[in-house]
C-alpha positions in Angstrom: 10.7 5.8 30.7 11.0 6.8 27.1 14.0 8.0 25.0 15.5 11.4 26.0 16.0 12.0 22.3 14.1 13.9 19.6 11.7 12.1 17.3 8.2 11.2 16.3 5.6 9.5 18.5 2.0 8.3 18.5 -0.5 8.5 21.3 -3.2 5.9 20.7 -6.3 4.5 22.4 -8.2 1.2 22.2 -10.7 2.6 19.7 -8.0 3.1 17.0 -7.8 6.8 17.5 -4.3 8.3 17.1 -2.4 11.5 17.7 0.9 11.8 15.8 3.4 14.3 17.1 7.1 15.3 16.9 9.6 17.0 19.1 13.1 18.3 18.7 13.6 17.8 22.4 13.1 14.7 24.6 10.4 12.2 23.7 10.1 11.4 27.4 9.6 15.0 28.4 7.0 15.4 25.6 5.0 12.6 27.0 5.1 14.1 30.5 4.0 17.4 29.0 1.0 15.7 27.3 0.1 14.0 30.6 0.3 17.2 32.6 -1.9 19.1 30.2 -4.4 16.3 30.0 -4.7 16.1 33.8 -5.1 19.8 34.0 -7.8 19.7 31.3 -6.0 22.2 29.1 -4.5 20.1 26.3 -4.3 21.9 23.0 -5.9 18.9 21.2 -9.5 19.0 22.3 -10.2 15.7 20.6 -7.6 14.0 22.7 -8.7 15.9 25.8 -12.2 14.5 25.4 -10.9 11.0 24.9 -8.9 11.2 28.1 -11.8 12.8 30.0 -14.1 10.0 29.0 -11.6 7.5 30.7 -9.9 6.0 27.7 -6.3 4.8 28.4 -3.8 6.6 26.1 -0.6 4.8 25.2 2.5 6.7 24.2 4.6 5.0 21.4 7.9 6.4 20.3 8.0 5.7 16.5 11.3 7.1 15.3 14.4 8.8 16.8 15.1 11.8 14.5 16.9 15.1 15.0 14.7 16.8 12.3 11.4 15.0 12.8 8.9 17.2 10.9 8.9 15.4 7.6 8.9 12.0 9.3 5.9 13.2 11.4 3.9 13.7 8.2 4.8 10.3 6.9 3.8 8.6 10.1 0.5 10.5 10.2 -0.2 9.3 6.7 0.6 5.7 7.6 -1.7 5.7 10.6 -4.5 7.2 8.6 -4.0 4.6 5.8 -4.2 1.8 8.5 -7.7 3.0 9.4 -6.9 5.1 12.6 -9.2 8.0 13.3 -6.8 10.9 13.7 -7.1 13.1 16.7 -5.0 15.9 15.2 -4.7 17.4 11.7 -2.2 16.3 9.1 1.3 17.8 9.6 2.5 19.9 6.7 6.1 18.8 7.2 7.1 22.1 8.8 5.6 21.6 12.3 2.2 22.9 11.3 -1.1 21.1 10.6 -3.5 20.9 7.8 -7.0 19.8 9.0 -9.0 17.7 6.6 -12.8 18.1 6.5 -13.4 15.1 8.8 -11.2 16.5 11.5 -12.6 20.1 11.2 -16.1 18.7 11.9 -15.0 17.5 15.4 
Protein backbone atom coordinates (compact mmCIF):
# COMPACT_ATOMS: atom_id res chain seq x y z
CA UNK A 1 0.00 0.00 0.00
CA UNK A 2 1.22 3.45 -0.90
CA UNK A 3 0.44 6.87 0.64
CA UNK A 4 -3.13 8.15 0.36
CA UNK A 5 -1.71 11.60 -0.22
CA UNK A 6 -0.93 13.70 -3.32
CA UNK A 7 2.55 13.80 -4.75
CA UNK A 8 5.08 12.78 -7.37
CA UNK A 9 5.94 9.21 -8.29
CA UNK A 10 8.08 7.15 -10.64
CA UNK A 11 7.25 3.93 -12.43
CA UNK A 12 10.46 2.16 -13.44
CA UNK A 13 11.58 -1.12 -14.92
CA UNK A 14 14.81 -3.12 -14.83
CA UNK A 15 16.08 -1.58 -18.11
CA UNK A 16 16.36 1.93 -16.60
CA UNK A 17 13.18 3.20 -18.23
CA UNK A 18 11.08 5.60 -16.18
CA UNK A 19 7.69 7.28 -16.21
CA UNK A 20 7.39 10.27 -13.87
CA UNK A 21 3.92 11.36 -12.84
CA UNK A 22 2.06 13.49 -10.34
CA UNK A 23 -1.35 13.44 -8.74
CA UNK A 24 -3.30 15.82 -6.55
CA UNK A 25 -5.22 12.84 -5.20
CA UNK A 26 -3.96 9.61 -3.62
CA UNK A 27 -0.66 8.10 -4.79
CA UNK A 28 -2.08 4.69 -3.92
CA UNK A 29 -5.16 5.25 -6.09
CA UNK A 30 -3.01 6.55 -8.95
CA UNK A 31 -0.92 3.35 -8.96
CA UNK A 32 -4.10 1.25 -8.99
CA UNK A 33 -5.37 3.31 -11.94
CA UNK A 34 -2.12 2.72 -13.86
CA UNK A 35 -2.32 -1.01 -13.13
CA UNK A 36 -5.95 -1.25 -14.29
CA UNK A 37 -5.23 0.61 -17.52
CA UNK A 38 -2.15 -1.50 -18.25
CA UNK A 39 -4.03 -4.74 -17.64
CA UNK A 40 -6.87 -3.58 -19.91
CA UNK A 41 -4.26 -2.58 -22.53
CA UNK A 42 -5.56 0.96 -22.74
CA UNK A 43 -2.89 2.99 -20.92
CA UNK A 44 -2.43 6.51 -22.30
CA UNK A 45 1.37 6.06 -22.35
CA UNK A 46 1.91 3.64 -25.24
CA UNK A 47 5.61 3.29 -24.40
CA UNK A 48 4.79 2.03 -20.89
CA UNK A 49 1.98 -0.14 -22.27
CA UNK A 50 4.47 -1.84 -24.61
CA UNK A 51 6.98 -2.36 -21.79
CA UNK A 52 4.25 -3.95 -19.65
CA UNK A 53 2.96 -6.06 -22.55
CA UNK A 54 6.47 -7.46 -23.15
CA UNK A 55 6.49 -8.76 -19.58
CA UNK A 56 8.76 -6.28 -17.82
CA UNK A 57 7.99 -5.77 -14.14
CA UNK A 58 7.05 -2.18 -13.35
CA UNK A 59 7.83 -0.80 -9.91
CA UNK A 60 5.91 2.14 -8.42
CA UNK A 61 8.03 4.49 -6.30
CA UNK A 62 6.50 7.44 -4.42
CA UNK A 63 9.09 10.22 -4.69
CA UNK A 64 7.57 13.14 -2.82
CA UNK A 65 4.40 14.02 -0.92
CA UNK A 66 3.27 17.38 -2.24
CA UNK A 67 -0.14 19.12 -2.35
CA UNK A 68 0.88 21.02 -5.51
CA UNK A 69 3.09 18.47 -7.29
CA UNK A 70 3.34 19.89 -10.83
CA UNK A 71 6.62 21.82 -10.51
CA UNK A 72 8.17 19.00 -8.47
CA UNK A 73 7.15 16.51 -11.19
CA UNK A 74 9.21 18.47 -13.71
CA UNK A 75 12.22 18.56 -11.36
CA UNK A 76 12.03 14.80 -10.75
CA UNK A 77 11.70 14.10 -14.50
CA UNK A 78 14.87 16.11 -15.11
CA UNK A 79 16.73 14.22 -12.33
CA UNK A 80 15.84 10.82 -13.76
CA UNK A 81 16.80 11.91 -17.29
CA UNK A 82 20.15 13.23 -16.01
CA UNK A 83 20.79 9.89 -14.26
CA UNK A 84 20.54 8.13 -17.60
CA UNK A 85 16.98 6.80 -17.51
CA UNK A 86 15.14 6.42 -20.78
CA UNK A 87 11.94 8.36 -20.24
CA UNK A 88 8.64 6.71 -21.10
CA UNK A 89 6.77 10.01 -21.05
CA UNK A 90 7.52 13.55 -22.16
CA UNK A 91 8.98 16.26 -19.95
CA UNK A 92 6.34 17.94 -17.78
CA UNK A 93 6.00 21.66 -18.32
CA UNK A 94 5.29 22.37 -14.63
CA UNK A 95 1.55 22.79 -15.26
CA UNK A 96 0.49 19.17 -15.64
CA UNK A 97 1.24 19.10 -19.39
CA UNK A 98 4.11 17.48 -21.25
CA UNK A 99 6.72 18.65 -23.70
CA UNK A 100 8.01 15.78 -25.82
CA UNK A 101 11.66 15.90 -26.83
CA UNK A 102 12.78 14.61 -30.23
CA UNK A 103 13.89 11.24 -28.83
CA UNK A 104 10.50 10.60 -27.19
CA UNK A 105 8.56 11.68 -30.30
CA UNK A 106 10.36 9.02 -32.38
CA UNK A 107 8.92 6.26 -30.18
